[in-house]
N, C-alpha and C positions, 0 to 999 in steps of 0.2 A: 529532199532531196536541199542544196546548201547553196545560197541566189547568193553570190557573192562578186561578181563579172558584170558590167555593163555593155549594150550597143547605142550606138549613140548617132543615127541616120538624117540624109534630108532630105525632105518628101515636101512637095508639092504643097502647098495652106489643104487647096481644095478637092484634093486627093484624103487629106488626113482628117480633116472636117469630116469629109462623107464619110471613114472610116467609123471614126471612133463615135457620129452615130449609126450604122450600120449593126456598131456593138454591144452601144446602150438598149437598141431595140432589139439582140435579144436577147441581153440580159446578161453581160457579161464582161469582161475588163476588158480592152483594148494590148495591155499587157498581160496577158493571157492567152488571148488566140497568138500573138505575138512564139512565144513562148511554144502554142501548139504548134502551130507550126513547121521551129525553128526542131526540134523533139523529128515531128512528121520527116523536114528534108534529107537528117542527118540518118532518119532507117533509109532512105531513100535510095537517095545519092551518096552515102560513105557513113562507116562509125565513130571517123575521128581527124584526127589533124591530118595522121600518118595518111591517109586516103587523099586528103585535094591537096596532101603536097605529091603526093605520086602522077596524082591529074595534071598538077602547073609544071612539072618539071615534064610531062606526056605532054605538052602543050597543046594538049585538053579540055575548050572550055566548057564550064562548070556549066548545061541548059538547065534552064525552068521552065518548072509545068505552070504550067500557070488556068490549068483546066480546075477542076472542082469533078473531084468523082469519089 
């Protein structure tokens, strides 16, 4: 897969540090964990932008599943 786009997000400094520390403890890169999360999120909630726009147009909110299952 060609990676030619980026996402920049703002989060609390302590959350970032805790996330990076947890990734290091698991022997993985934070960017790999985030890419994996994005892929799984798309699999669960839609396969592309069209699905996202349909949800937004219909007034549906995108719900976050924060469970670890």
